[in-house]
N, C-alpha and C positions, 0 to 999 in steps of 0.2 A: 089645524093650528096655523095661525097667521104670523109670519116672522118678517120684520122689517130690518134689512141689513143696511147699515149706514157706512159701509165701505165697499167699494166696487173693485177690490183687488182680485187678481186672477184666482187666488186660492178660494175665494168665495164664489165668484160667478162661474168658474170652471171646475169647482170642487164642491165644497160643503153646501153652498146655497142651492146649486143645481140638484144635488142629491136630495135635499129636503123637498124640492119641487117634484122630483121623480117619485118620491114616496107619498105623494098626495097632499103635501102641505102647501099653503099659499105663501109665496115669497114675493118680496118687492125689494129693489135695490135703489139706493139714492146715495148721493155724495153729501156727506155731512157738512162740507165746506159752505154749502148754500143754505143759510138758516131758514129762509122762507120756505124752501122746498121741503125741509125737514118738518116744519110745523104742519104744512099742508098734507104731507104724506101720513103723518100720525093721525091727523083728524079725518082724513078720507079713508085710509086703509084700515084704521082701527086695529093695530096689531096686538097679538097676545104678548109678544116680546119684541124688544129692539135688541139687535145683535151687532156687536162689532168685534173685530180681531185686532190685537196690537194696540199701540198708542195712537191717539188722534188728537191733534192740537186743539180742536174745538170741543173736547169732552166736557170742559167746564160749562159750556152752554147746553150740552145735551142733558145732563143730569137734572138741572132745575126744570127743564121742559118735561122730562119724564115724570118728575114728581108732581108737576101740575096736572099732567094728563093721567097720572096713576098707571103707568105702563112699566112693567118689570124689565130690567136690563140683563142681558147675557153678555159676559165678557170672556173671550177666548184669548188667553195670554200667550200668544204664539211666539213672543220674544223671550220667554222664560228659558233658562234661568239667567242668561247673560244680561238681560235688562229687567231683572226682577224688581228692582227699585222703581221702575216706571209702572209696573203692573199693580203695585200695592194700592195706590190711590183709587184706581178704577175698580179693583177687586172689592175694596171696602165699601163701595157704593153699588155693587151689582147683586142682583137676586141669585144668579147662578154664575159660577166661575169655572171655566175649563182651562186646563193647561196641558201641553203636549209632553211636559217633563214630569215623570213620576216622582222624582226627588223633590220637586217643588211643593208637593202636597203637604208635607210636614211643615214647610215654611209658612204656608197659608194657615194651617191649623193653629200654629202658635199665635197667629193674629186673630183667631176666632173665626176664620173664614173656612167654610167647608168647600174645598175645590174638588173637581172631578177630572179624571184623566181623559183627554181627547187628543189622540195622536194625529199627525198628518196622515195623508193617504193619497190615493189616486181616484180619478173618475174615468172608467173605461170609455166613455163617449169622447173624451178629450185626450186621453192618454192611451194610445192604441198603436198597432204596427202600421205605419204609414208607408206610402210609396217613396222611394229615395228620390232625391233631387240633386243633380250634378253640381249645383251651386254650393252645396254643403258637404261635398265629398272630401273628407280629410281623414288622416289616420287617427287623430285624436281631437276631441273637442271638449271644451268646458263651458257650461252655461251658468252664469251667476255674476254678481258684482264684486268689486275689489274692496271688500271690507277688511281693513287692516288693524282693527282695534280689538280683535279676539286672539289671544295667544294660541289657542288650539287651531284656529283657522290659518294663522301664519305658519304653524308647523305643517299643516296640510299643503299650503302653497309651496313651502320649501321641499317637502317630501314627494309631492305628486306633480304639481304644475311646473315647477322649475326644471326637473329632469325631462319632462315631456317636451317643453318648449325648446330646450337646448339640444335635443337629439332627434326630434321627429317633426313631421308635418302636423302642426298643432294650431288650432284656431280657438280663440276665446270670444264668447259672446256675452255682452253685459254693458253697463253704462261706461261712460268715458273715463271713469276713475282709473281704469287699466292703463290709460295713456298719461296719467298724471305723474310727472317726474319728481314731484315732491313726496310721493309715497315711497315707502321702503321697497315695495316691489311694483314694478311697472313693466309694460311690454311695448314693443315697437308696433307701428301700424301694420307691419307685415303679418303679425299674429292676431290682430284685432278684427273681429267680424262685425262689430257694431252691436246695437241693442237688438235683442231678439224678441219679437212679440211672442207671447205665451203659446199661441195656437200653432207656432212653427216648431215647437219643441219635438213633437213626434217625427217630423220630417228630418230634423237634424239628427235625431237618434237613429233613424233608418239609413241615413246617408253616410254617417261616419262609422269607422270601424270600432272605436272605443270611445266611450263617454266617461270623462273624469269627474270625480267628486271630492269636495272638501267640506268641512263642517266647523261650526263655531263652538261646539262643545264635544268632548270625547268621553266624559265620565258618567253619562246618563244611560239608563237602560232603555229609554224610550225616545228621547229627543235626538233628532238628527235633521239634516237638511231636508226640507220638503221635496227637493228635487229627486231625492233617492227613490221615493215611491213613484214620482211622475216619470222618471227615466225608465225604471223597471216596467211600469205600466205601458210605456211606449216601446217595449221590447228592445231597449238599448242595452248593449253590453257595457256593464258598469264596473269601472275600476275606481275604487274610492279609498280615501284615507280611512284607516282603521278607527272605529269608535266602539265603545261598549254597546251602544244601541244597534249598530250594524251587526255586531257579532251575536247579540241577543235575538235579533229578529230574522237573520238570514244565515245561510250556510255558505262558507267560503268555497270558491271554485264550483259551486253548484247553482246558486242564484245570482252571484256576482263574485267579484274578487276584491280583496283589500290589501293595502300596503301599509307597512309601518316605517319605511325608510326610503331614501332616494335609491339606494342600491336595489331594494326589492321592487320598487316601481319600474326601474329599467329592465330588470329581469322579467317581470310580468308583461310589460309591453312587448318586448321582443318575443317572448314565448307565444302570446296570444295573437299578435299580428300575423304570425306564421301559421295559425290554425283557425281559419275562418269557420269551418264546420263546428268546431268546439265552441267558438264564440256564439254562434247561432244557437246551439243547444243550450248553453248557459243562459242566454238572453231569453229564450222561450221558457225555461224553467223559472227564471226570475219573474217574468210576466205572469205565469200561472200562479205563482205564490202570492203576488200582490192582488191579483184578481180574486183569489179565494180567501185572503186574510186581511187585506189592507185597502179596501175601497171606502169611500165616504158613505156609501149606503150601509156598509157593515158598521162603521163608526156610529152612525145615527141610530141604528137598531140597538146598539149597546147602551145608548143613553136615553132611549125612549121612555123608560120608566121615570127617569129624573124629570124629563120634560112634561110627562103626563101628570106627575104629582104637582109640578110647578104650575101646570095649567089651571089648577084650582085657584091660583091667584086672580084669574080673570073675574071670578065671582067675589073675590075678597079685596079688590083694589082699593076700596074705601078704607081699608085698614092698613094700607102701606104708607109709610112716611119715610122720605129720604132725609138724611142728615149728613154732616161731615164725617160721621163715624160709620156710615154705611146704611143699609136698609134695615129698618126695624119692622118686624111683622107681628101683628097681634093675633093673626090666625094661626092656630097651632097645627092645623092639618098638614101643612107643608114645612114645618119647622125643621125636619131632618135635612133639608137641602138648602134652606135659606139661613143666611147669617142672622143669629139672634140679636 
């Protein structure tokens, strides 16, 4: 199978896309912002599918081109459910729709879109136990951006990050929004480590004693920060904001630890900073869990039947027509997974 990815985000090139390649599929990555390269890539690569994750500004140019070239589109709505309204227009025009949020499946179904679950995961080649680096040695670290428009994330900041910063050696890595004094929560340059390239995440996990986590949604059984799987895959000791997904997928004090309040966060930090061997044991158990249950190779194998059925579209491209209401397929063979 040949898959053209039109987004070069780390989750693709260090995760799902690389796993497709590992499993024997042909993959190519391009940046959709360059229209000419997109046209050339489709014509030269002749993909079975064009795949993108999340919203892309130039999607309005992508779909007409796919219609002209008769190439099916796969959409992974990684911002569900917080940005569900952004996903709908893309989902309505895609041959296959994936979402990491189990609860969003019913929302798509009400629109006549048959979506499938595809959770985040890790890739052991990129998320592994690295050698520590003294430049990243801190008691606590957090890796992520300062998104302040999610209520659940703000609660996580208040319950996890604030007590950490106010009481311990804490470093935050992410974009400069952390220094923006116009935001409700911001930090001083003392606690800011700058933007961290994705490939350095394992090193930071190996060098710090505790890696902190916050999430943009707390009431889904499957949707959580993608960092959760990447940190655990990198054998980081993970102290995270409680969410339903965290509790559904992992065991507290066995794979990771979670907190529901400022007070609990402080107690957990003090307890585990004093117990390095226990931290190491839990981190190893967390890594073992994601390697056995939550890799992108496992995710792909779980959806292979969907992709194989949809592969019949390659022979039926002449029957595909795109419209403002979505893809309409005249071939009945794949009708179970294509929006009618």
